[in-house]
All heavy atoms as a GROMACS GRO file, in nm:
protein
  560
    1MET      N    1  21.584  21.910  14.954
    1MET     CA    2  21.728  21.914  14.944
    1MET      C    3  21.790  21.929  15.084
    1MET      O    4  21.730  21.988  15.172
    1MET     CB    5  21.770  22.029  14.853
    1MET     CG    6  21.919  22.032  14.826
    1MET     SD    7  21.961  22.131  14.684
    1MET     CE    8  22.021  22.004  14.578
    2ARG      N    9  21.908  21.880  15.101
    2ARG     CA   10  21.978  21.883  15.229
    2ARG      C   11  22.043  22.020  15.252
    2ARG      O   12  22.097  22.080  15.159
    2ARG     CB   13  22.086  21.775  15.225
    2ARG     CG   14  22.147  21.743  15.356
    2ARG     CD   15  22.229  21.616  15.342
    2ARG     NE   16  22.331  21.617  15.445
    2ARG     CZ   17  22.443  21.551  15.441
    2ARG    NH1   18  22.470  21.478  15.336
    2ARG    NH2   19  22.528  21.556  15.538
    3THR      N   20  22.037  22.069  15.377
    3THR     CA   21  22.098  22.197  15.410
    3THR      C   22  22.211  22.176  15.511
    3THR      O   23  22.224  22.069  15.569
    3THR     CB   24  21.996  22.295  15.469
    3THR    OG1   25  21.949  22.244  15.594
    3THR    CG2   26  21.879  22.318  15.375
    4LEU      N   27  22.288  22.280  15.533
    4LEU     CA   28  22.400  22.273  15.627
    4LEU      C   29  22.351  22.245  15.768
    4LEU      O   30  22.422  22.182  15.848
    4LEU     CB   31  22.480  22.404  15.623
    4LEU     CG   32  22.609  22.407  15.704
    4LEU    CD1   33  22.706  22.299  15.658
    4LEU    CD2   34  22.675  22.543  15.694
    5LYS      N   35  22.230  22.283  15.800
    5LYS     CA   36  22.172  22.258  15.932
    5LYS      C   37  22.161  22.108  15.962
    5LYS      O   38  22.170  22.066  16.076
    5LYS     CB   39  22.034  22.323  15.938
    5LYS     CG   40  21.961  22.303  16.067
    5LYS     CD   41  21.824  22.367  16.058
    5LYS     CE   42  21.733  22.308  16.162
    5LYS     NZ   43  21.594  22.342  16.140
    6ASP      N   44  22.146  22.025  15.858
    6ASP     CA   45  22.124  21.881  15.873
    6ASP      C   46  22.254  21.799  15.880
    6ASP      O   47  22.247  21.679  15.902
    6ASP     CB   48  22.041  21.828  15.755
    6ASP     CG   49  21.912  21.905  15.737
    6ASP    OD1   50  21.851  21.942  15.839
    6ASP    OD2   51  21.874  21.930  15.622
    7VAL      N   52  22.368  21.861  15.861
    7VAL     CA   53  22.496  21.790  15.853
    7VAL      C   54  22.545  21.751  15.993
    7VAL      O   55  22.532  21.828  16.087
    7VAL     CB   56  22.602  21.877  15.781
    7VAL    CG1   57  22.736  21.809  15.778
    7VAL    CG2   58  22.555  21.908  15.640
    8LYS      N   59  22.601  21.634  16.003
    8LYS     CA   60  22.656  21.584  16.130
    8LYS      C   61  22.800  21.630  16.149
    8LYS      O   62  22.870  21.659  16.052
    8LYS     CB   63  22.653  21.430  16.132
    8LYS     CG   64  22.517  21.370  16.107
    8LYS     CD   65  22.425  21.392  16.224
    8LYS     CE   66  22.293  21.324  16.199
    8LYS     NZ   67  22.179  21.405  16.230
    9VAL      N   68  22.846  21.631  16.273
    9VAL     CA   69  22.982  21.670  16.307
    9VAL      C   70  23.080  21.574  16.239
    9VAL      O   71  23.060  21.453  16.237
    9VAL     CB   72  23.003  21.668  16.460
    9VAL    CG1   73  23.149  21.693  16.495
    9VAL    CG2   74  22.914  21.771  16.526
   10GLY      N   75  23.186  21.629  16.179
   10GLY     CA   76  23.288  21.548  16.113
   10GLY      C   77  23.267  21.532  15.964
   10GLY      O   78  23.354  21.479  15.895
   11GLU      N   79  23.154  21.575  15.912
   11GLU     CA   80  23.126  21.562  15.769
   11GLU      C   81  23.182  21.681  15.691
   11GLU      O   82  23.185  21.792  15.740
   11GLU     CB   83  22.976  21.557  15.742
   11GLU     CG   84  22.911  21.423  15.769
   11GLU     CD   85  22.766  21.423  15.723
   11GLU    OE1   86  22.743  21.415  15.601
   11GLU    OE2   87  22.679  21.432  15.809
   12THR      N   88  23.225  21.654  15.569
   12THR     CA   89  23.264  21.759  15.475
   12THR      C   90  23.162  21.760  15.363
   12THR      O   91  23.131  21.656  15.306
   12THR     CB   92  23.405  21.733  15.419
   12THR    OG1   93  23.498  21.730  15.527
   12THR    CG2   94  23.445  21.843  15.321
   13VAL      N   95  23.109  21.878  15.333
   13VAL     CA   96  23.004  21.891  15.232
   13VAL      C   97  23.040  22.002  15.134
   13VAL      O   98  23.128  22.083  15.160
   13VAL     CB   99  22.867  21.920  15.298
   13VAL    CG1  100  22.820  21.800  15.377
   13VAL    CG2  101  22.874  22.044  15.385
   14LYS      N  102  22.968  22.006  15.022
   14LYS     CA  103  22.992  22.106  14.918
   14LYS      C  104  22.864  22.187  14.897
   14LYS      O  105  22.754  22.132  14.890
   14LYS     CB  106  23.032  22.037  14.788
   14LYS     CG  107  23.093  22.126  14.686
   14LYS     CD  108  23.145  22.043  14.571
   14LYS     CE  109  23.257  22.116  14.500
   14LYS     NZ  110  23.312  22.037  14.392
   15VAL      N  111  22.879  22.319  14.885
   15VAL     CA  112  22.765  22.409  14.871
   15VAL      C  113  22.710  22.402  14.728
   15VAL      O  114  22.786  22.414  14.631
   15VAL     CB  115  22.804  22.554  14.905
   15VAL    CG1  116  22.689  22.649  14.881
   15VAL    CG2  117  22.853  22.563  15.049
   16ALA      N  118  22.578  22.385  14.716
   16ALA     CA  119  22.512  22.383  14.586
   16ALA      C  120  22.458  22.522  14.553
   16ALA      O  121  22.473  22.571  14.442
   16ALA     CB  122  22.399  22.282  14.583
   17ARG      N  123  22.394  22.586  14.652
   17ARG     CA  124  22.339  22.720  14.631
   17ARG      C  125  22.302  22.783  14.764
   17ARG      O  126  22.290  22.715  14.865
   17ARG     CB  127  22.219  22.717  14.539
   17ARG     CG  128  22.104  22.634  14.593
   17ARG     CD  129  21.984  22.639  14.503
   17ARG     NE  130  21.913  22.762  14.535
   17ARG     CZ  131  21.792  22.792  14.492
   17ARG    NH1  132  21.729  22.709  14.414
   17ARG    NH2  133  21.734  22.904  14.526
   18LEU      N  134  22.281  22.915  14.761
   18LEU     CA  135  22.240  22.990  14.879
   18LEU      C  136  22.097  23.038  14.857
   18LEU      O  137  22.066  23.096  14.754
   18LEU     CB  138  22.330  23.110  14.902
   18LEU     CG  139  22.477  23.081  14.927
   18LEU    CD1  140  22.555  23.211  14.935
   18LEU    CD2  141  22.496  23.001  15.054
   19ASN      N  142  22.012  23.014  14.955
   19ASN     CA  143  21.875  23.064  14.951
   19ASN      C  144  21.870  23.197  15.026
   19ASN      O  145  21.966  23.237  15.089
   19ASN     CB  146  21.779  22.964  15.016
   19ASN     CG  147  21.767  22.837  14.934
   19ASN    OD1  148  21.770  22.840  14.813
   19ASN    ND2  149  21.755  22.726  15.001
   20GLY      N  150  21.756  23.259  15.024
   20GLY     CA  151  21.743  23.387  15.092
   20GLY      C  152  21.782  23.498  14.997
   20GLY      O  153  21.813  23.478  14.881
   21GLY      N  154  21.782  23.617  15.051
   21GLY     CA  155  21.816  23.730  14.966
   21GLY      C  156  21.860  23.850  15.046
   21GLY      O  157  21.864  23.846  15.169
   22GLY      N  158  21.896  23.952  14.975
   22GLY     CA  159  21.932  24.078  15.037
   22GLY      C  160  22.055  24.071  15.124
   22GLY      O  161  22.154  24.004  15.092
   23ALA      N  162  22.048  24.140  15.237
   23ALA     CA  163  22.163  24.155  15.327
   23ALA      C  164  22.209  24.023  15.387
   23ALA      O  165  22.328  24.002  15.406
   23ALA     CB  166  22.129  24.254  15.438
   24VAL      N  167  22.116  23.933  15.415
   24VAL     CA  168  22.152  23.805  15.478
   24VAL      C  169  22.236  23.721  15.381
   24VAL      O  170  22.342  23.668  15.418
   24VAL     CB  171  22.027  23.726  15.522
   24VAL    CG1  172  22.065  23.592  15.578
   24VAL    CG2  173  21.948  23.806  15.623
   25LYS      N  174  22.193  23.711  15.258
   25LYS     CA  175  22.267  23.635  15.158
   25LYS      C  176  22.404  23.698  15.134
   25LYS      O  177  22.505  23.628  15.125
   25LYS     CB  178  22.188  23.629  15.027
   25LYS     CG  179  22.255  23.542  14.921
   25LYS     CD  180  22.166  23.530  14.799
   25LYS     CE  181  22.230  23.443  14.694
   25LYS     NZ  182  22.144  23.428  14.577
   26ARG      N  183  22.411  23.829  15.127
   26ARG     CA  184  22.537  23.900  15.106
   26ARG      C  185  22.632  23.874  15.222
   26ARG      O  186  22.750  23.851  15.204
   26ARG     CB  187  22.509  24.050  15.090
   26ARG     CG  188  22.631  24.139  15.092
   26ARG     CD  189  22.736  24.112  14.986
   26ARG     NE  190  22.685  24.101  14.853
   26ARG     CZ  191  22.751  24.043  14.752
   26ARG    NH1  192  22.870  23.990  14.772
   26ARG    NH2  193  22.698  24.036  14.633
   27ARG      N  194  22.581  23.874  15.346
   27ARG     CA  195  22.664  23.849  15.464
   27ARG      C  196  22.723  23.708  15.460
   27ARG      O  197  22.842  23.688  15.489
   27ARG     CB  198  22.582  23.868  15.592
   27ARG     CG  199  22.663  23.860  15.719
   27ARG     CD  200  22.583  23.902  15.840
   27ARG     NE  201  22.457  23.832  15.854
   27ARG     CZ  202  22.443  23.710  15.908
   27ARG    NH1  203  22.549  23.646  15.953
   27ARG    NH2  204  22.325  23.655  15.918
   28ILE      N  205  22.644  23.609  15.422
   28ILE     CA  206  22.692  23.472  15.412
   28ILE      C  207  22.801  23.462  15.305
   28ILE      O  208  22.904  23.398  15.325
   28ILE     CB  209  22.575  23.374  15.383
   28ILE    CG1  210  22.484  23.365  15.506
   28ILE    CG2  211  22.627  23.237  15.346
   28ILE    CD1  212  22.356  23.290  15.483
   29MET      N  213  22.780  23.527  15.192
   29MET     CA  214  22.880  23.525  15.085
   29MET      C  215  23.008  23.597  15.128
   29MET      O  216  23.118  23.554  15.094
   29MET     CB  217  22.823  23.588  14.958
   29MET     CG  218  22.715  23.502  14.894
   29MET     SD  219  22.636  23.581  14.754
   29MET     CE  220  22.767  23.581  14.637
   30ASP      N  221  22.995  23.704  15.203
   30ASP     CA  222  23.112  23.778  15.253
   30ASP      C  223  23.195  23.693  15.349
   30ASP      O  224  23.315  23.717  15.365
   30ASP     CB  225  23.071  23.908  15.321
   30ASP     CG  226  23.022  24.013  15.222
   30ASP    OD1  227  23.048  23.997  15.101
   30ASP    OD2  228  22.959  24.111  15.267
   31MET      N  229  23.133  23.596  15.413
   31MET     CA  230  23.205  23.506  15.504
   31MET      C  231  23.281  23.398  15.427
   31MET      O  232  23.349  23.316  15.487
   31MET     CB  233  23.109  23.441  15.604
   31MET     CG  234  23.056  23.537  15.707
   31MET     SD  235  22.961  23.454  15.835
   31MET     CE  236  22.798  23.452  15.763
   32GLY      N  237  23.266  23.395  15.295
   32GLY     CA  238  23.339  23.298  15.214
   32GLY      C  239  23.258  23.177  15.172
   32GLY      O  240  23.310  23.085  15.111
   33ILE      N  241  23.131  23.176  15.206
   33ILE     CA  242  23.046  23.063  15.169
   33ILE      C  243  22.978  23.095  15.037
   33ILE      O  244  22.885  23.175  15.030
   33ILE     CB  245  22.942  23.032  15.279
   33ILE    CG1  246  23.015  22.998  15.409
   33ILE    CG2  247  22.850  22.920  15.236
   33ILE    CD1  248  22.925  22.982  15.528
   34THR      N  249  23.030  23.034  14.930
   34THR     CA  250  22.977  23.054  14.796
   34THR      C  251  22.956  22.918  14.730
   34THR      O  252  23.000  22.816  14.782
   34THR     CB  253  23.074  23.138  14.711
   34THR    OG1  254  23.202  23.074  14.711
   34THR    CG2  255  23.088  23.280  14.766
   35LYS      N  256  22.891  22.919  14.615
   35LYS     CA  257  22.864  22.795  14.542
   35LYS      C  258  22.995  22.721  14.513
   35LYS      O  259  23.091  22.780  14.467
   35LYS     CB  260  22.792  22.827  14.412
   35LYS     CG  261  22.754  22.705  14.333
   35LYS     CD  262  22.679  22.744  14.208
   35LYS     CE  263  22.645  22.620  14.128
   35LYS     NZ  264  22.571  22.652  14.007
   36GLY      N  265  22.996  22.590  14.544
   36GLY     CA  266  23.111  22.506  14.513
   36GLY      C  267  23.214  22.493  14.623
   36GLY      O  268  23.301  22.407  14.616
   37VAL      N  269  23.207  22.576  14.726
   37VAL     CA  270  23.306  22.570  14.834
   37VAL      C  271  23.278  22.451  14.927
   37VAL      O  272  23.163  22.413  14.946
   37VAL     CB  273  23.310  22.703  14.914
   37VAL    CG1  274  23.189  22.720  15.003
   37VAL    CG2  275  23.436  22.713  14.996
   38GLU      N  276  23.384  22.390  14.979
   38GLU     CA  277  23.369  22.279  15.073
   38GLU      C  278  23.365  22.332  15.216
   38GLU      O  279  23.440  22.423  15.251
   38GLU     CB  280  23.482  22.179  15.057
   38GLU     CG  281  23.471  22.098  14.931
   38GLU     CD  282  23.566  21.980  14.926
   38GLU    OE1  283  23.655  21.969  15.012
   38GLU    OE2  284  23.549  21.898  14.835
   39ILE      N  285  23.278  22.272  15.296
   39ILE     CA  286  23.262  22.311  15.436
   39ILE      C  287  23.278  22.187  15.521
   39ILE      O  288  23.214  22.084  15.495
   39ILE     CB  289  23.122  22.372  15.460
   39ILE    CG1  290  23.104  22.497  15.375
   39ILE    CG2  291  23.101  22.403  15.608
   39ILE    CD1  292  22.965  22.558  15.385
   40PHE      N  293  23.362  22.196  15.625
   40PHE     CA  294  23.381  22.088  15.721
   40PHE      C  295  23.314  22.129  15.852
   40PHE      O  296  23.343  22.236  15.906
   40PHE     CB  297  23.531  22.063  15.745
   40PHE     CG  298  23.559  21.962  15.854
   40PHE    CD1  299  23.533  21.828  15.834
   40PHE    CD2  300  23.608  22.004  15.977
   40PHE    CE1  301  23.558  21.735  15.934
   40PHE    CE2  302  23.633  21.912  16.077
   40PHE     CZ  303  23.607  21.777  16.056
   41VAL      N  304  23.223  22.045  15.902
   41VAL     CA  305  23.152  22.076  16.027
   41VAL      C  306  23.236  22.026  16.144
   41VAL      O  307  23.256  21.906  16.160
   41VAL     CB  308  23.011  22.012  16.028
   41VAL    CG1  309  22.940  22.041  16.159
   41VAL    CG2  310  22.930  22.062  15.910
   42ARG      N  311  23.286  22.120  16.224
   42ARG     CA  312  23.374  22.088  16.337
   42ARG      C  313  23.297  22.054  16.464
   42ARG      O  314  23.324  21.955  16.529
   42ARG     CB  315  23.466  22.205  16.368
   42ARG     CG  316  23.576  22.224  16.270
   42ARG     CD  317  23.664  22.337  16.315
   42ARG     NE  318  23.675  22.340  16.459
   42ARG     CZ  319  23.788  22.325  16.528
   42ARG    NH1  320  23.899  22.313  16.466
   42ARG    NH2  321  23.788  22.329  16.659
   43LYS      N  322  23.205  22.141  16.502
   43LYS     CA  323  23.132  22.125  16.628
   43LYS      C  324  22.991  22.179  16.615
   43LYS      O  325  22.966  22.266  16.532
   43LYS     CB  326  23.198  22.207  16.740
   43LYS     CG  327  23.334  22.166  16.784
   43LYS     CD  328  23.372  22.251  16.906
   43LYS     CE  329  23.511  22.305  16.892
   43LYS     NZ  330  23.547  22.395  16.999
   44VAL      N  331  22.905  22.130  16.701
   44VAL     CA  332  22.772  22.186  16.718
   44VAL      C  333  22.754  22.210  16.867
   44VAL      O  334  22.784  22.123  16.948
   44VAL     CB  335  22.662  22.091  16.664
   44VAL    CG1  336  22.524  22.147  16.688
   44VAL    CG2  337  22.683  22.063  16.516
   45ALA      N  338  22.707  22.328  16.902
   45ALA     CA  339  22.688  22.363  17.043
   45ALA      C  340  22.588  22.267  17.108
   45ALA      O  341  22.505  22.208  17.039
   45ALA     CB  342  22.639  22.506  17.054
   46PRO      N  343  22.596  22.250  17.241
   46PRO     CA  344  22.508  22.155  17.310
   46PRO      C  345  22.358  22.172  17.280
   46PRO      O  346  22.286  22.074  17.269
   46PRO     CB  347  22.536  22.181  17.457
   46PRO     CG  348  22.676  22.233  17.459
   46PRO     CD  349  22.691  22.313  17.332
   47LEU      N  350  22.314  22.294  17.263
   47LEU     CA  351  22.172  22.316  17.231
   47LEU      C  352  22.148  22.328  17.081
   47LEU      O  353  22.039  22.360  17.036
   47LEU     CB  354  22.121  22.441  17.303
   47LEU     CG  355  22.124  22.431  17.456
   47LEU    CD1  356  22.080  22.563  17.518
   47LEU    CD2  357  22.036  22.318  17.504
   48GLY      N  358  22.252  22.302  17.002
   48GLY     CA  359  22.237  22.299  16.856
   48GLY      C  360  22.263  22.431  16.785
   48GLY      O  361  22.262  22.437  16.664
   49ASP      N  362  22.285  22.537  16.859
   49ASP     CA  363  22.306  22.667  16.797
   49ASP      C  364  22.415  22.742  16.871
   49ASP      O  365  22.402  22.760  16.992
   49ASP     CB  366  22.176  22.747  16.801
   49ASP     CG  367  22.164  22.852  16.695
   49ASP    OD1  368  22.246  22.852  16.602
   49ASP    OD2  369  22.071  22.934  16.704
   50PRO      N  370  22.525  22.782  16.814
   50PRO     CA  371  22.560  22.782  16.672
   50PRO      C  372  22.633  22.656  16.627
   50PRO      O  373  22.662  22.568  16.707
   50PRO     CB  374  22.654  22.902  16.662
   50PRO     CG  375  22.725  22.904  16.793
   50PRO     CD  376  22.621  22.858  16.893
   51ILE      N  377  22.664  22.653  16.498
   51ILE     CA  378  22.739  22.545  16.435
   51ILE      C  379  22.876  22.601  16.400
   51ILE      O  380  22.885  22.708  16.341
   51ILE     CB  381  22.667  22.497  16.307
   51ILE    CG1  382  22.528  22.445  16.341
   51ILE    CG2  383  22.748  22.392  16.236
   51ILE    CD1  384  22.439  22.423  16.221
   52GLU      N  385  22.983  22.530  16.436
   52GLU     CA  386  23.118  22.575  16.403
   52GLU      C  387  23.169  22.496  16.284
   52GLU      O  388  23.167  22.373  16.285
   52GLU     CB  389  23.211  22.558  16.522
   52GLU     CG  390  23.346  22.621  16.500
   52GLU     CD  391  23.435  22.613  16.622
   52GLU    OE1  392  23.394  22.662  16.728
   52GLU    OE2  393  23.544  22.554  16.609
   53VAL      N  394  23.214  22.568  16.181
   53VAL     CA  395  23.260  22.505  16.057
   53VAL      C  396  23.396  22.560  16.015
   53VAL      O  397  23.437  22.665  16.061
   53VAL     CB  398  23.158  22.527  15.942
   53VAL    CG1  399  23.024  22.464  15.973
   53VAL    CG2  400  23.142  22.674  15.910
   54ASN      N  401  23.464  22.485  15.928
   54ASN     CA  402  23.586  22.532  15.862
   54ASN      C  403  23.551  22.561  15.717
   54ASN      O  404  23.499  22.473  15.647
   54ASN     CB  405  23.696  22.427  15.866
   54ASN     CG  406  23.772  22.427  15.995
   54ASN    OD1  407  23.736  22.494  16.089
   54ASN    ND2  408  23.880  22.350  15.998
   55VAL      N  409  23.581  22.684  15.675
   55VAL     CA  410  23.555  22.727  15.538
   55VAL      C  411  23.679  22.799  15.487
   55VAL      O  412  23.726  22.894  15.551
   55VAL     CB  413  23.436  22.825  15.532
   55VAL    CG1  414  23.411  22.870  15.389
   55VAL    CG2  415  23.312  22.763  15.589
   56ARG      N  416  23.735  22.753  15.376
   56ARG     CA  417  23.850  22.818  15.314
   56ARG      C  418  23.966  22.840  15.411
   56ARG      O  419  24.034  22.941  15.408
   56ARG     CB  420  23.810  22.951  15.252
   56ARG     CG  421  23.705  22.939  15.144
   56ARG     CD  422  23.671  23.074  15.085
   56ARG     NE  423  23.557  23.066  14.999
   56ARG     CZ  424  23.563  23.058  14.866
   56ARG    NH1  425  23.679  23.056  14.806
   56ARG    NH2  426  23.453  23.053  14.795
   57GLY      N  427  23.985  22.744  15.503
   57GLY     CA  428  24.099  22.750  15.594
   57GLY      C  429  24.079  22.829  15.721
   57GLY      O  430  24.173  22.849  15.797
   58TYR      N  431  23.960  22.876  15.748
   58TYR     CA  432  23.937  22.945  15.875
   58TYR      C  433  23.811  22.893  15.942
   58TYR      O  434  23.725  22.832  15.879
   58TYR     CB  435  23.933  23.097  15.858
   58TYR     CG  436  23.815  23.151  15.781
   58TYR    CD1  437  23.700  23.192  15.847
   58TYR    CD2  438  23.817  23.162  15.643
   58TYR    CE1  439  23.592  23.242  15.778
   58TYR    CE2  440  23.710  23.211  15.573
   58TYR     CZ  441  23.597  23.252  15.642
   58TYR     OH  442  23.490  23.300  15.572
   59GLU      N  443  23.799  22.920  16.072
   59GLU     CA  444  23.685  22.873  16.151
   59GLU      C  445  23.576  22.980  16.150
   59GLU      O  446  23.604  23.098  16.158
   59GLU     CB  447  23.728  22.842  16.293
   59GLU     CG  448  23.825  22.726  16.299
   59GLU     CD  449  23.875  22.700  16.440
   59GLU    OE1  450  23.828  22.764  16.535
   59GLU    OE2  451  23.964  22.615  16.452
   60LEU      N  452  23.452  22.933  16.145
   60LEU     CA  453  23.338  23.022  16.136
   60LEU      C  454  23.223  22.963  16.217
   60LEU      O  455  23.201  22.842  16.214
   60LEU     CB  456  23.299  23.035  15.989
   60LEU     CG  457  23.179  23.115  15.951
   60LEU    CD1  458  23.203  23.263  15.982
   60LEU    CD2  459  23.151  23.099  15.803
   61SER      N  460  23.152  23.046  16.289
   61SER     CA  461  23.033  23.002  16.362
   61SER      C  462  22.911  23.057  16.291
   61SER      O  463  22.904  23.175  16.259
   61SER     CB  464  23.036  23.052  16.506
   61SER     OG  465  23.138  22.987  16.576
   62LEU      N  466  22.813  22.969  16.267
   62LEU     CA  467  22.690  23.007  16.199
   62LEU      C  468  22.570  22.975  16.286
   62LEU      O  469  22.566  22.870  16.351
   62LEU     CB  470  22.675  22.929  16.069
   62LEU     CG  471  22.772  22.958  15.957
   62LEU    CD1  472  22.757  22.852  15.849
   62LEU    CD2  473  22.745  23.095  15.900
   63ARG      N  474  22.471  23.061  16.282
   63ARG     CA  475  22.344  23.031  16.348
   63ARG      C  476  22.269  22.928  16.265
   63ARG      O  477  22.289  22.917  16.144
   63ARG     CB  478  22.260  23.157  16.361
   63ARG     CG  479  22.321  23.260  16.454
   63ARG     CD  480  22.238  23.382  16.460
   63ARG     NE  481  22.245  23.446  16.329
   63ARG     CZ  482  22.187  23.562  16.299
   63ARG    NH1  483  22.116  23.625  16.388
   63ARG    NH2  484  22.198  23.613  16.179
   64LYS      N  485  22.182  22.853  16.331
   64LYS     CA  486  22.102  22.751  16.259
   64LYS      C  487  22.019  22.814  16.147
   64LYS      O  488  22.005  22.756  16.041
   64LYS     CB  489  22.008  22.680  16.356
   64LYS     CG  490  22.065  22.559  16.421
   64LYS     CD  491  21.956  22.495  16.504
   64LYS     CE  492  21.989  22.353  16.534
   64LYS     NZ  493  21.888  22.292  16.620
   65ALA      N  494  21.965  22.932  16.172
   65ALA     CA  495  21.882  22.999  16.072
   65ALA      C  496  21.964  23.029  15.946
   65ALA      O  497  21.913  23.016  15.834
   65ALA     CB  498  21.825  23.128  16.130
   66ASP      N  499  22.090  23.068  15.963
   66ASP     CA  500  22.176  23.094  15.848
   66ASP      C  501  22.217  22.964  15.780
   66ASP      O  502  22.222  22.955  15.657
   66ASP     CB  503  22.301  23.172  15.890
   66ASP     CG  504  22.269  23.313  15.937
   66ASP    OD1  505  22.159  23.364  15.905
   66ASP    OD2  506  22.354  23.371  16.006
   67ALA      N  507  22.247  22.861  15.859
   67ALA     CA  508  22.287  22.732  15.805
   67ALA      C  509  22.175  22.669  15.722
   67ALA      O  510  22.200  22.597  15.626
   67ALA     CB  511  22.328  22.638  15.918
   68GLU      N  512  22.051  22.699  15.757
   68GLU     CA  513  21.936  22.644  15.686
   68GLU      C  514  21.924  22.702  15.544
   68GLU      O  515  21.863  22.643  15.456
   68GLU     CB  516  21.809  22.671  15.765
   68GLU     CG  517  21.693  22.586  15.727
   68GLU     CD  518  21.580  22.595  15.828
   68GLU    OE1  519  21.576  22.688  15.909
   68GLU    OE2  520  21.495  22.504  15.824
   69MET      N  521  21.984  22.818  15.520
   69MET     CA  522  21.979  22.882  15.389
   69MET      C  523  22.082  22.825  15.292
   69MET      O  524  22.080  22.858  15.173
   69MET     CB  525  22.004  23.032  15.404
   69MET     CG  526  21.897  23.104  15.476
   69MET     SD  527  21.938  23.278  15.479
   69MET     CE  528  21.834  23.331  15.613
   70ILE      N  529  22.173  22.741  15.341
   70ILE     CA  530  22.283  22.689  15.258
   70ILE      C  531  22.248  22.547  15.212
   70ILE      O  532  22.250  22.454  15.291
   70ILE     CB  533  22.415  22.691  15.337
   70ILE    CG1  534  22.445  22.834  15.384
   70ILE    CG2  535  22.528  22.635  15.253
   70ILE    CD1  536  22.555  22.843  15.488
   71GLU      N  537  22.214  22.533  15.083
   71GLU     CA  538  22.181  22.403  15.027
   71GLU      C  539  22.308  22.333  14.982
   71GLU      O  540  22.401  22.396  14.932
   71GLU     CB  541  22.086  22.417  14.908
   71GLU     CG  542  21.946  22.454  14.949
   71GLU     CD  543  21.849  22.450  14.833
   71GLU    OE1  544  21.885  22.400  14.724
   71GLU    OE2  545  21.737  22.501  14.851
   72LEU      N  546  22.310  22.201  14.996
   72LEU     CA  547  22.429  22.121  14.967
   72LEU      C  548  22.408  22.028  14.850
   72LEU      O  549  22.296  21.991  14.818
   72LEU     CB  550  22.466  22.039  15.091
   72LEU     CG  551  22.479  22.120  15.220
   72LEU    CD1  552  22.497  22.027  15.338
   72LEU    CD2  553  22.592  22.219  15.211
   73VAL      N  554  22.518  21.986  14.790
   73VAL     CA  555  22.516  21.890  14.678
   73VAL      C  556  22.483  21.753  14.732
   73VAL      O  557  22.528  21.715  14.836
   73VAL     CB  558  22.653  21.886  14.607
   73VAL    CG1  559  22.655  21.779  14.500
   73VAL    CG2  560  22.684  22.023  14.548
   0.00000   0.00000   0.00000
């Protein structure tokens, strides 16, 4: 399945599910990334980490490791 880590700049995607568990999953959910939400990928840093996205009307930076836990439709 495709993850947020694989998305190109300028794409809008929809979250299918969150992998992982415990505190990491809770932190991602607290940032507003939940099942069904749309994410727009704004920028990727020159070395690929972090990824800047728009979620629910605000900008958010995610590490590649966190982005890999977010599966897409």
